[in-house]
C-alpha positions in Angstrom: 23.9 -72.9 -15.5 20.4 -72.1 -15.7 20.2 -71.7 -12.0 23.1 -69.4 -12.0 21.5 -67.1 -14.6 18.3 -67.1 -12.6 20.2 -66.0 -9.5 22.0 -63.3 -11.4 18.7 -62.0 -12.8 17.0 -62.1 -9.4 20.0 -60.3 -8.0 19.9 -57.7 -10.7 16.2 -57.1 -10.2 16.6 -56.8 -6.4 19.5 -54.5 -6.9 17.5 -52.4 -9.3 14.5 -52.2 -6.9 16.8 -51.3 -3.9 18.5 -48.6 -5.9 15.1 -47.3 -7.0 13.8 -47.3 -3.5 16.8 -45.5 -2.2 16.5 -42.9 -5.0 12.8 -42.4 -4.2 13.6 -42.1 -0.6 16.3 -39.6 -1.2 14.0 -37.6 -3.4 11.3 -37.4 -0.8 13.8 -36.4 1.9 15.4 -33.7 -0.2 12.0 -32.4 -1.3 11.0 -32.0 2.4 14.3 -30.4 3.2 13.9 -28.0 0.3 10.3 -27.3 1.2 11.2 -26.7 4.9 14.0 -24.4 3.8 11.9 -22.5 1.4 9.3 -22.2 4.0 11.8 -20.8 6.5 13.1 -18.4 3.9 9.6 -17.2 3.2 8.9 -16.8 6.9 12.0 -14.6 7.1 11.0 -12.6 4.1 7.4 -12.0 5.5 8.8 -11.1 8.9 11.2 -8.6 7.2 8.3 -7.1 5.2 6.2 -6.8 8.2 9.0 -5.5 10.5 7.7 -2.1 11.9 4.2 -2.7 10.4 2.5 -2.4 13.7 4.3 0.8 14.5 3.3 2.3 11.2 -0.3 1.2 11.8 -0.4 2.9 15.1 1.0 6.1 13.5 -1.7 5.9 10.8 -4.4 5.4 13.4 -3.1 8.3 15.5 -3.1 10.6 12.4 -6.6 9.4 11.7 -7.8 10.5 15.0 -6.8 14.0 14.3 -8.4 14.0 10.8 -11.6 16.1 10.3 -14.8 14.2 10.4 -17.7 14.6 8.0 -19.4 17.0 10.3 -16.2 19.1 10.6 -16.0 19.2 6.8 -19.6 20.4 6.6 -18.9 23.2 9.1 -15.8 24.2 7.1 -17.8 24.3 3.9 -20.4 26.5 5.5 -17.7 28.9 6.7 -16.2 29.0 3.3 -19.5 29.7 1.8 -20.0 32.6 4.3 -16.6 34.0 3.5 -17.3 33.7 -0.3 -20.5 35.6 0.0 -18.9 38.4 2.2 -16.0 38.6 -0.4 -18.5 39.0 -3.1 -20.2 41.8 -1.2 -16.8 43.5 -0.7 -16.0 43.2 -4.4 -19.3 44.9 -5.2 -18.7 47.7 -2.6 -15.1 48.2 -3.9 -16.4 48.5 -7.4 -18.9 51.1 -6.3 -16.2 53.0 -4.4 -14.1 52.9 -7.6 -16.9 54.5 -9.5 -17.4 57.3 -6.9 -13.6 58.0 -6.8 -13.6 58.3 -10.6 -16.5 60.8 -10.5 -14.7 62.8 -7.7 -11.5 62.8 -9.7 -13.3 64.0 -12.8 -15.0 66.7 -10.9 -11.8 67.9 -9.4 -10.0 67.9 -12.7 -12.9 69.8 -14.3 -12.5 72.6 -11.6 -9.0 73.3 -12.6 
């Protein structure tokens, strides 16, 4: 009887070990499959996000070629300063003309 109990116990231990090994193997295989599936899904998401990125980059570079350089901006600022100074001169001259016209108007009104 003792021998029979020993055989049953050995069988139980071997069965438990085999079931555990199959469970671990199934876990490893499923994990790899999930990892590969997730990797493929991430690749598809990245490809979708980058879809047309090259074309957009080319458009940005093309627009950048037409953008003014630092030297161009300097020239524009110089021209704006020149226009500002000329406009200030004109404002002064128009103010002077306004004074003259007022005097002429007063003179004409006094002659009536």
